KEVOLUM-840035 format. One record per residue (C-alpha): x, y, z; residue in three letters; chain; residue number from 1. Coordinates in pm, 1 decimal. Layout:
<pts>
x, y, z, rest, kette, nr
X, Y, Z, ala, A, NUM
...
</pts>
This chain:
<pts>
x, y, z, rest, kette, nr
-4025.9, 6958.1, 2463.6, met, A, 1
-3845.5, 7138.4, 2746.1, gln, A, 2
-3845.5, 6947.2, 3072.7, lys, A, 3
-3855.5, 7166.5, 3384.3, val, A, 4
-3821.4, 7011.4, 3727.9, ile, A, 5
-3877.9, 7168.6, 4067.8, ser, A, 6
-3607.4, 7157.5, 4332.9, leu, A, 7
-3818.8, 6931.2, 4552.6, asp, A, 8
-3860.9, 6685.2, 4265.3, glu, A, 9
-3491.3, 6703.3, 4176.2, ala, A, 10
-3376.3, 6629.0, 4531.0, leu, A, 11
-3595.2, 6317.6, 4534.9, lys, A, 12
-3440.0, 6171.5, 4219.3, leu, A, 13
-3253.0, 5843.9, 4269.6, asp, A, 14
-2919.0, 5944.7, 4115.0, lys, A, 15
-2923.8, 6309.6, 4007.6, pro, A, 16
-2619.3, 6487.5, 3873.7, ile, A, 17
-2649.0, 6864.7, 3887.8, phe, A, 18
-2474.8, 7048.5, 3605.4, ile, A, 19
-2395.7, 7409.8, 3693.6, asp, A, 20
-2374.5, 7627.9, 3381.6, met, A, 21
-2255.4, 7941.2, 3563.5, arg, A, 22
-1906.1, 8088.3, 3548.8, ser, A, 23
-1630.9, 7940.4, 3769.5, pro, A, 24
-1644.4, 8237.4, 4010.3, ala, A, 25
-2021.1, 8202.1, 4053.9, glu, A, 26
-1978.9, 7829.2, 4111.1, phe, A, 27
-1700.3, 7876.5, 4368.3, ala, A, 28
-1910.1, 8125.7, 4563.6, asn, A, 29
-2194.4, 7877.9, 4610.6, gly, A, 30
-2322.1, 7562.5, 4443.4, ala, A, 31
-2540.9, 7261.1, 4503.7, ile, A, 32
-2323.2, 6999.6, 4680.6, pro, A, 33
-2182.4, 6750.4, 4432.3, gly, A, 34
-2264.0, 6966.5, 4131.0, ala, A, 35
-2032.7, 6965.7, 3828.3, val, A, 36
-1936.3, 7302.7, 3683.1, asn, A, 37
-1949.5, 7305.0, 3303.0, ile, A, 38
-1965.7, 7681.1, 3239.7, pro, A, 39
-2109.7, 7837.8, 2929.8, leu, A, 40
-1889.3, 8144.1, 2986.4, leu, A, 41
-1571.0, 8186.7, 3184.5, asp, A, 42
-1541.3, 8474.2, 3432.4, asp, A, 43
-1393.6, 8722.4, 3183.9, ala, A, 44
-1652.3, 8636.1, 2919.0, glu, A, 45
-1935.3, 8671.9, 3166.9, arg, A, 46
-1802.6, 9016.4, 3260.3, gly, A, 47
-1779.8, 9112.2, 2894.2, glu, A, 48
-2136.7, 9005.3, 2818.6, val, A, 49
-2260.9, 9182.0, 3130.4, gly, A, 50
-2092.4, 9504.9, 3028.0, ala, A, 51
-2248.8, 9486.3, 2681.4, ile, A, 52
-2589.6, 9427.1, 2842.8, tyr, A, 53
-2553.9, 9736.8, 3059.3, arg, A, 54
-2414.2, 9963.4, 2788.5, ile, A, 55
-2577.3, 9844.0, 2465.9, thr, A, 56
-2871.2, 9630.2, 2568.1, gly, A, 57
-2994.4, 9271.6, 2586.5, pro, A, 58
-2995.7, 9193.2, 2214.8, glu, A, 59
-2630.0, 9282.5, 2169.7, ala, A, 60
-2542.2, 9090.2, 2485.8, ala, A, 61
-2725.1, 8779.9, 2361.9, lys, A, 62
-2547.4, 8799.2, 2028.1, gln, A, 63
-2205.1, 8823.9, 2190.9, gln, A, 64
-2293.9, 8540.9, 2427.2, gly, A, 65
-2391.3, 8324.3, 2130.6, leu, A, 66
-2063.9, 8404.4, 1958.7, thr, A, 67
-1861.6, 8310.6, 2265.5, leu, A, 68
-2055.9, 7992.9, 2343.1, val, A, 69
-2088.0, 7846.1, 1992.6, ser, A, 70
-1728.6, 7720.2, 1975.9, ala, A, 71
-1763.8, 7552.6, 2316.4, lys, A, 72
-2079.5, 7356.0, 2247.7, leu, A, 73
-1921.9, 7027.9, 2125.9, pro, A, 74
-1704.7, 6998.3, 2439.0, ala, A, 75
-1992.1, 7107.8, 2663.5, leu, A, 76
-2228.6, 6847.2, 2519.5, val, A, 77
-1959.7, 6579.0, 2541.9, ala, A, 78
-1899.9, 6657.4, 2908.1, gly, A, 79
-2268.1, 6630.8, 2992.2, ile, A, 80
-2304.2, 6314.2, 2782.7, arg, A, 81
-2033.8, 6150.0, 2995.3, asp, A, 82
-2236.2, 6225.5, 3308.8, gln, A, 83
-2553.3, 6087.6, 3148.8, tyr, A, 84
-2374.9, 5768.7, 3039.8, arg, A, 85
-2267.0, 5709.8, 3399.3, ser, A, 86
-2631.6, 5636.3, 3476.8, gly, A, 87
-2712.5, 5967.9, 3641.4, arg, A, 88
-3021.2, 6182.2, 3580.1, thr, A, 89
-2898.6, 6513.3, 3441.2, val, A, 90
-3036.0, 6831.3, 3599.4, val, A, 91
-2906.3, 7157.3, 3452.9, val, A, 92
-2915.7, 7485.2, 3640.9, tyr, A, 93
-2795.3, 7843.8, 3618.7, cys, A, 94
-2854.0, 8143.6, 3847.6, trp, A, 95
-3232.5, 8173.7, 3822.5, arg, A, 96
-3332.9, 7885.6, 3598.8, gly, A, 97
-3331.4, 8119.1, 3300.9, gly, A, 98
-3169.4, 8150.7, 2961.6, met, A, 99
-2844.2, 7963.6, 3025.0, arg, A, 100
-2998.0, 7643.0, 3154.2, ser, A, 101
-3296.5, 7659.8, 2919.9, lys, A, 102
-3071.8, 7692.8, 2615.8, ser, A, 103
-2848.7, 7404.7, 2719.5, val, A, 104
-3139.7, 7170.2, 2791.2, val, A, 105
-3276.5, 7252.7, 2444.3, gly, A, 106
-2942.6, 7164.5, 2283.0, ile, A, 107
-2917.0, 6844.2, 2483.9, leu, A, 108
-3265.5, 6746.3, 2368.3, asp, A, 109
-3157.1, 6790.3, 2005.9, ile, A, 110
-2852.7, 6572.8, 2075.1, met, A, 111
-3062.9, 6298.0, 2230.6, gly, A, 112
-2945.5, 6351.7, 2589.8, ile, A, 113
-3236.1, 6354.7, 2839.2, pro, A, 114
-3201.6, 6641.4, 3087.0, ala, A, 115
-3410.6, 6855.7, 3317.4, phe, A, 116
-3392.1, 7231.6, 3368.3, gln, A, 117
-3399.3, 7320.2, 3738.8, leu, A, 118
-3677.3, 7565.9, 3811.5, ser, A, 119
-3550.7, 7866.6, 4007.9, gly, A, 120
-3185.2, 7776.7, 3950.2, gly, A, 121
-2923.4, 7824.2, 4218.7, tyr, A, 122
-3105.1, 8125.9, 4359.4, lys, A, 123
-3401.9, 7902.9, 4441.6, gly, A, 124
-3171.6, 7642.3, 4595.0, tyr, A, 125
-3005.6, 7901.9, 4817.7, arg, A, 126
-3344.6, 8017.0, 4943.8, arg, A, 127
-3438.6, 7654.0, 5013.1, tyr, A, 128
-3120.6, 7605.5, 5222.6, val, A, 129
-3175.3, 7920.2, 5428.1, leu, A, 130
-3540.7, 7840.0, 5492.0, asp, A, 131
-3464.9, 7477.4, 5579.9, ala, A, 132
-3191.3, 7572.4, 5827.4, leu, A, 133
-3408.5, 7840.3, 5989.5, ala, A, 134
-3691.4, 7592.0, 6049.0, ala, A, 135
-3482.7, 7278.7, 6104.8, phe, A, 136
-3619.7, 7041.4, 6370.2, ala, A, 137
-3307.4, 6865.0, 6496.1, leu, A, 138
-3399.9, 6524.3, 6640.6, lys, A, 139
-3068.4, 6366.5, 6754.7, pro, A, 140
-2890.4, 6457.8, 7076.3, thr, A, 141
-2581.6, 6662.1, 6988.4, val, A, 142
-2275.9, 6543.5, 7181.3, val, A, 143
-1996.4, 6798.8, 7192.7, thr, A, 144
-1632.7, 6688.4, 7205.8, leu, A, 145
-1428.8, 6934.7, 7412.8, cys, A, 146
-1064.0, 6965.7, 7501.7, gly, A, 147
-763.5, 7193.7, 7502.5, ser, A, 148
-588.7, 7302.0, 7185.1, thr, A, 149
-371.4, 7021.6, 7047.9, gly, A, 150
-550.0, 6740.5, 7230.8, val, A, 151
-646.8, 6584.9, 6895.7, gly, A, 152
-1019.2, 6653.6, 6866.9, lys, A, 153
-1017.5, 6658.6, 6486.4, thr, A, 154
-834.9, 6325.3, 6472.4, thr, A, 155
-1076.6, 6182.8, 6727.5, leu, A, 156
-1372.8, 6287.5, 6513.2, leu, A, 157
-1218.4, 6109.9, 6215.2, ser, A, 158
-1152.5, 5795.3, 6417.8, leu, A, 159
-1508.1, 5801.6, 6552.2, leu, A, 160
-1648.2, 5838.1, 6200.7, ala, A, 161
-1439.8, 5536.5, 6094.0, asp, A, 162
-1614.2, 5343.8, 6371.4, arg, A, 163
-1956.4, 5434.6, 6234.5, gly, A, 164
-2032.0, 5712.9, 6482.3, val, A, 165
-2244.3, 5995.0, 6331.0, pro, A, 166
-1999.7, 6287.0, 6315.6, val, A, 167
-2020.0, 6636.3, 6169.1, ile, A, 168
-1675.0, 6793.2, 6133.4, asp, A, 169
-1757.1, 7164.1, 6134.5, leu, A, 170
-1396.7, 7271.8, 6079.0, glu, A, 171
-1364.6, 7047.5, 5774.7, lys, A, 172
-1684.0, 7187.9, 5625.1, leu, A, 173
-1564.6, 7542.3, 5697.8, ala, A, 174
-1212.7, 7462.8, 5571.0, asn, A, 175
-1080.2, 7639.0, 5879.6, his, A, 176
-941.6, 7511.3, 6209.8, arg, A, 177
-1131.0, 7772.7, 6409.4, gly, A, 178
-831.7, 7950.4, 6563.6, ser, A, 179
-588.1, 8233.8, 6490.9, ala, A, 180
-380.9, 7982.9, 6291.5, phe, A, 181
-689.4, 7808.7, 6158.2, gly, A, 182
-652.0, 7898.8, 5792.5, gly, A, 183
-279.2, 7832.0, 5753.7, val, A, 184
-215.1, 7604.2, 5458.3, gly, A, 185
-581.0, 7534.8, 5386.0, leu, A, 186
-642.2, 7782.2, 5105.4, gly, A, 187
-967.2, 7971.6, 5084.1, lys, A, 188
-1219.5, 7911.1, 5361.5, pro, A, 189
-1566.6, 7793.1, 5269.4, ala, A, 190
-1818.3, 8055.2, 5168.0, thr, A, 191
-2133.3, 8092.1, 5374.8, ala, A, 192
-2334.3, 7957.3, 5081.5, gln, A, 193
-2133.6, 7636.0, 5053.8, asn, A, 194
-2100.0, 7586.8, 5430.2, phe, A, 195
-2474.8, 7622.5, 5482.9, asp, A, 196
-2551.0, 7374.9, 5205.3, ala, A, 197
-2305.8, 7117.3, 5341.3, leu, A, 198
-2433.2, 7158.2, 5697.8, ile, A, 199
-2791.7, 7106.8, 5582.9, leu, A, 200
-2687.5, 6797.7, 5389.5, gln, A, 201
-2521.3, 6651.0, 5699.6, glu, A, 202
-2811.4, 6738.0, 5930.2, leu, A, 203
-3056.7, 6567.9, 5695.9, leu, A, 204
-2829.2, 6264.4, 5666.3, arg, A, 205
-2809.2, 6212.8, 6041.4, phe, A, 206
-3147.6, 6340.2, 6157.5, asn, A, 207
-3275.4, 5991.3, 6234.4, asp, A, 208
-2963.6, 5893.9, 6431.9, ala, A, 209
-2983.4, 5885.7, 6814.8, pro, A, 210
-2696.5, 6134.3, 6843.5, tyr, A, 211
-2442.9, 6337.1, 6645.7, ile, A, 212
-2090.4, 6415.5, 6767.6, val, A, 213
-1936.7, 6754.3, 6688.6, val, A, 214
-1631.3, 6942.5, 6811.9, glu, A, 215
-1684.9, 7223.9, 7058.9, cys, A, 216
-1690.1, 7545.5, 6856.0, glu, A, 217
-1800.6, 7902.4, 6892.5, ser, A, 218
-2087.1, 8027.5, 6679.6, lys, A, 219
-1834.5, 8144.2, 6420.5, arg, A, 220
-1591.6, 7902.8, 6254.0, val, A, 221
-1351.8, 8098.2, 6037.3, gly, A, 222
-1573.6, 8317.4, 5822.2, asn, A, 223
-1895.4, 8117.0, 5855.7, val, A, 224
-2156.5, 8063.1, 6126.7, tyr, A, 225
-2303.7, 7747.3, 6275.3, val, A, 226
-2682.9, 7734.8, 6219.3, pro, A, 227
-2883.5, 7828.8, 6525.9, glu, A, 228
-3060.9, 7491.9, 6558.5, ala, A, 229
-2729.6, 7308.0, 6573.1, leu, A, 230
-2555.2, 7564.5, 6791.7, phe, A, 231
-2837.4, 7561.9, 7047.2, ala, A, 232
-2823.0, 7181.3, 7059.8, ala, A, 233
-2445.5, 7198.1, 7110.7, met, A, 234
-2488.8, 7427.4, 7410.8, arg, A, 235
-2762.2, 7214.7, 7567.8, gln, A, 236
-2634.5, 6865.1, 7492.1, gly, A, 237
-2390.4, 6638.1, 7676.3, pro, A, 238
-2020.0, 6715.7, 7661.0, lys, A, 239
-1719.5, 6485.2, 7644.9, ile, A, 240
-1384.5, 6614.7, 7771.2, leu, A, 241
-1066.3, 6478.4, 7612.7, ala, A, 242
-741.6, 6556.0, 7793.1, his, A, 243
-369.2, 6509.9, 7735.2, ala, A, 244
-54.5, 6659.5, 7889.7, asp, A, 245
113.2, 6969.7, 7750.9, val, A, 246
405.9, 6792.2, 7585.9, glu, A, 247
173.1, 6553.5, 7402.0, thr, A, 248
-28.8, 6846.7, 7276.6, arg, A, 249
284.1, 7035.3, 7173.4, val, A, 250
405.3, 6734.3, 6974.8, ser, A, 251
73.2, 6700.9, 6796.2, arg, A, 252
63.0, 7066.2, 6698.3, leu, A, 253
425.8, 7062.5, 6584.2, val, A, 254
348.0, 6755.6, 6376.2, gly, A, 255
52.1, 6935.2, 6220.1, glu, A, 256
227.6, 7263.5, 6147.9, tyr, A, 257
599.0, 7188.7, 6108.7, val, A, 258
574.8, 7106.0, 5738.3, asp, A, 259
351.7, 7407.7, 5687.7, leu, A, 260
614.4, 7625.7, 5854.4, tyr, A, 261
858.1, 7555.3, 5574.0, gly, A, 262
602.5, 7647.5, 5310.5, arg, A, 263
377.6, 7900.8, 5484.8, arg, A, 264
607.2, 8109.7, 5701.4, gln, A, 265
440.3, 8436.0, 5604.6, asp, A, 266
95.0, 8302.4, 5698.3, glu, A, 267
218.3, 8173.4, 6033.4, ile, A, 268
392.2, 8502.6, 6112.4, arg, A, 269
77.9, 8696.1, 6018.6, ala, A, 270
-132.9, 8472.8, 6244.4, ser, A, 271
108.6, 8526.9, 6530.4, leu, A, 272
103.5, 8902.5, 6478.0, leu, A, 273
-277.4, 8893.0, 6491.9, ser, A, 274
-241.0, 8795.7, 6860.6, leu, A, 275
-26.0, 9099.5, 6938.8, asn, A, 276
-293.2, 9276.5, 7147.1, lys, A, 277
-366.2, 8968.6, 7354.3, arg, A, 278
-7.4, 8853.0, 7403.3, leu, A, 279
148.7, 9195.8, 7429.0, gly, A, 280
405.3, 9343.5, 7195.3, gly, A, 281
714.0, 9222.0, 7383.1, ala, A, 282
599.2, 8858.3, 7403.4, lys, A, 283
488.0, 8861.5, 7039.8, thr, A, 284
830.3, 8982.6, 6929.0, gln, A, 285
1002.0, 8716.8, 7140.9, arg, A, 286
786.6, 8447.5, 6982.5, leu, A, 287
858.7, 8580.0, 6633.3, leu, A, 288
1231.5, 8571.9, 6707.8, ala, A, 289
1205.1, 8216.8, 6843.6, ala, A, 290
1009.8, 8113.0, 6536.3, leu, A, 291
1277.0, 8260.2, 6309.5, ala, A, 292
1540.7, 8068.9, 6506.9, ala, A, 293
1355.7, 7742.0, 6449.2, gly, A, 294
1246.0, 7700.8, 6810.8, glu, A, 295
905.9, 7576.1, 6704.9, val, A, 296
830.7, 7362.3, 7011.6, arg, A, 297
901.2, 7650.5, 7245.6, glu, A, 298
672.9, 7880.9, 7045.1, val, A, 299
392.1, 7624.5, 7049.3, val, A, 300
436.0, 7553.4, 7420.4, arg, A, 301
425.0, 7925.2, 7504.9, thr, A, 302
111.6, 7977.6, 7296.1, leu, A, 303
-60.3, 7685.5, 7468.8, leu, A, 304
33.0, 7776.9, 7825.2, val, A, 305
9.4, 8156.3, 7800.0, asp, A, 306
-275.3, 8200.2, 7551.9, tyr, A, 307
-490.8, 7904.7, 7447.5, tyr, A, 308
-519.4, 7722.1, 7780.7, asp, A, 309
-625.3, 8033.3, 7977.3, pro, A, 310
-859.6, 8134.3, 7693.0, leu, A, 311
-1054.9, 7807.2, 7682.3, tyr, A, 312
-1010.5, 7696.5, 8044.1, gly, A, 313
-1020.1, 7321.0, 7989.6, tyr, A, 314
-701.7, 7264.9, 8190.3, glu, A, 315
-881.0, 7390.8, 8502.0, gln, A, 316
-1217.9, 7238.6, 8416.1, ala, A, 317
-1413.6, 7036.0, 8667.7, asp, A, 318
-1467.2, 6682.7, 8536.0, ala, A, 319
-1812.7, 6684.5, 8697.2, asp, A, 320
-1919.0, 6940.0, 8437.0, asp, A, 321
-1884.2, 6675.3, 8163.6, tyr, A, 322
-2084.2, 6359.3, 8104.4, thr, A, 323
-1769.3, 6167.4, 8012.1, phe, A, 324
-1394.4, 6227.3, 8027.6, thr, A, 325
-1128.2, 6041.2, 7833.5, val, A, 326
-749.6, 6029.3, 7831.7, asp, A, 327
-641.3, 6120.1, 7477.4, ala, A, 328
-274.0, 6026.1, 7512.4, ala, A, 329
-355.5, 5738.1, 7274.6, asp, A, 330
-611.4, 5867.4, 7025.7, leu, A, 331
-713.8, 5525.0, 6893.4, ser, A, 332
-780.4, 5400.5, 7245.0, ala, A, 333
-967.0, 5721.8, 7325.0, ala, A, 334
-1187.7, 5678.9, 7017.7, ala, A, 335
-1265.7, 5321.8, 7126.4, ala, A, 336
-1361.7, 5436.5, 7476.9, arg, A, 337
-1581.3, 5718.4, 7344.7, ile, A, 338
-1754.6, 5476.5, 7105.9, thr, A, 339
-1823.0, 5233.6, 7390.3, glu, A, 340
-1964.1, 5515.3, 7601.1, tyr, A, 341
-2190.3, 5640.2, 7320.6, leu, A, 342
-2316.5, 5291.1, 7244.3, asn, A, 343
-2391.8, 5232.8, 7611.6, ala, A, 344
-2590.1, 5555.6, 7639.0, gln, A, 345
-2795.7, 5510.6, 7322.0, gly, A, 346
-3021.0, 5812.2, 7307.7, gly, A, 347
-3011.8, 5884.8, 7681.7, ser, A, 348
-2710.7, 6069.9, 7825.1, phe, A, 349
-2759.5, 6081.5, 8197.5, ser, A, 350
-2452.2, 5926.7, 8357.5, cys, A, 351
-2117.1, 6089.3, 8431.0, arg, A, 352
-1793.7, 5892.7, 8408.4, gln, A, 353
</pts>
C-alpha cells in the first residue's frame, strides 16, 4: 500500500531523511534543506524524456524513462536502503509528488524498505516556505552587528556562535560576501529557493530565543533578498558598532583575499572593473596596474579609504547612534565583550555603552 505523507506531517517526524528524486540541476536550483539527491534521471536524460513527451506524447516518454531508469534501480535502492539503515524515516519527493516519487516508493515497498511519498513534492514545499516567510511572526529582538569593511564582522559572528549566541550569518547562507568582491572564490551564489528555505529554517530554530545577532546588510545579499520580517527587525532593532583602524582592516582583507588573488585574478579584476563608474576610469586603471604589480595592500587601502568607508559612513558615525560599541582590534576579546553585553541585556536593549 502506498504511503503518502503531507509536508506538515513530514516536518514533524523525529528523524526524517528527504530523498530528492529530481535531476541534479533541479536539485541544485532548490531543495529541502538536508535532502539527499538520488536522481532517477540525470539532466541530459531528463531533457531527452521531456523532448519525447512534447514531440511524441506521454506514453513514449514513459517508455523511454523506464528504459533509462531500469539499469539504475539496484544502485538507487541501495542508496536509499543505506539512509533507512541509519535510523532515519525515508520521505521521497519529486517536483509535484507525482510519478517519480510514487514509482520509487512502490519499488521500495517491494524491497521491504518503508518509505513515504511527500504529497505536493518540492513545489508544495516551496509554496510552504514563501507563505511562512510572508506571514512570519518574528519574536526575538534582532541585534545588528555593524562596522566598516574589513573590521571582521563575519569572524565575530562565528566567534559569537561558538559562544552559544544565536547568530544568523546571512552572507554564509547567500554564499556571497555582499560586496563588489563578494563572490570571488565562493563559486555559485545561493539560489533564492535555497536561501529562503535556509533562512526560514534558522528563523524557526531561534524564534524562542531572546535575540538573534545578524550582520548589517542591505535588503539584497548577492543575488538573494532578506525576508521582509527579518529586514524590518534589523532596521528597528539595536545596533552594535565594531571598529578597528585602517591598517588592521587592510591586513584582514589581504589575509582573506591574498590566496584568492593567485587563483582568481580574473574574478578580482572583473570586480574592480565593476566599480569603474564610482571610482572613475583613471583611478580604476591605477588600481588595476597596482594589482598587476603585486601592490595588494595599497589597492585594498585605496578601496577602503576612497570607496567603502565613504559609502557606508561608519568611520564618521556617532557612537551615540549605537547601543554598544566595541574595539575589534582583537576579535576574540571583542566577541567576549559583545557576549557579556548581550547576556547583561537579556531581552531588553535600552542602555548605550
